[in-house]
Residue, then its C-alpha position, 0 to 999 in steps of 0.5 A: x596820754x590816754x583818756x580814761x572815763x571814771x564812772x559809778x558802776x551800776x548794780x547790774x554790772x557787778x558781775x563785771x567787777x567781780x570778774x575783773x577783781x579776781x582775774x587782776x589779782x591772779x594776774x598780778x600775783x601769780x606768774x602762771x596761775x595754777x588755778x583752774x577755770x572752775x576755781x576762778x568762776x567760783x571766786x567770781x560768783x562768790x564776790x558777785x554775790x557778796x557785793x550784791x548784798x550791800x545796799x550802801x556801797x559805791x564802786x568807782x571804775x575806770x574804763x578805756x576807749x573800748x569801755x573795758x574796766x582798767x581800774x576799780x575801787x569800792x567804798x562801803x559805809x558799814x551799818x554794823x549789821x552786814x558781815x563784811x568780807x574782812x570779817x569772813x576772810x579773817x574770822x574776826x568780829x569787828x564789833x569786838x575790835x572797834x568802837x562802832x558806836x562812836x565811829x563811822x567805819x568804811x570798808x575799802x575793797x575791790x581795788x585793782x588795776x589792769x596789769x599793763x593796760x594803756x592809761x593804767x598808770x600811777x595817776x590812775x592809782x592815785x585817782x582811785x585812792x583819792x576818790x575812795x579816801x574822800x568818801x571816808x574823810x567826809x566825817x572826822x570821826x571816821x576810819x577805814x578798814x581793808x584787806x591789803x596785799x603786803x606789796x601794796x602796804x609798802x607802797x601805801x607807807x611810801x605814800x605816807x599812809x600808815x596802817x595798823x594790822x588787825x590780825x595775822x595775814x592769810x594767803x588769798x588769790x595769789x598773795x599775802x593779804x593783811x587786814x588793816x585799819x587806816x585812821x582819819x588822820x593818815x588818810x586826810x593827810x594823803x587826801x590834802x596832799x593829792x586833792x588835784x586828783x579829785x578831777x571831778x565830783x561824784x555827780x559828774x563822774x561821767x566826764x572823761x579825765x586824762x590819766x597817764x602811762x602804765x605802772x605796776x602796783x597791787x590790790x585791795x581785795 
């Protein structure tokens, strides 16, 4: 068993998040990455600049004893003004698709777990998911959107989280990625069943929590 610390990432550390997300996506989905370093650096900078623009986002990270990130997830309550990553990636306008005036819309993204790291087990997977879903479910009139790898979609379905595709998939950072909607009902059912993974409240996330052994899973972009 390893002690993993959960914390809210500072805005000044967003470059570390971007690097982690890009490298872990490629690590999970490409056996021998064919992308050169220039491509990787470009993607890191793109994600960093994108995340830096959001003022109402929260990034939860898990770090090991060496203070290295081994897991991350970001929730963002959409103000309907910012252009979200999902809109740019899939060339869609969410205001034409969703009832934005009557619904709180959350974007879940930057979900990645370090491949093969000690402590990056299924408990960490669920812990990050539950904290993000808990943000979404503060209001019954909420839904979440996300860009999901198709393998992750199968895992979510196995966990009882149903998704609805918004449009066709694209290939991004080594995997087939689908834009999806996740309703309050399906997220709340998962949250209620896994409340024990809310081991600490947001204001106490500096406290260490014990999580379990390595497992394999996939990513939200």
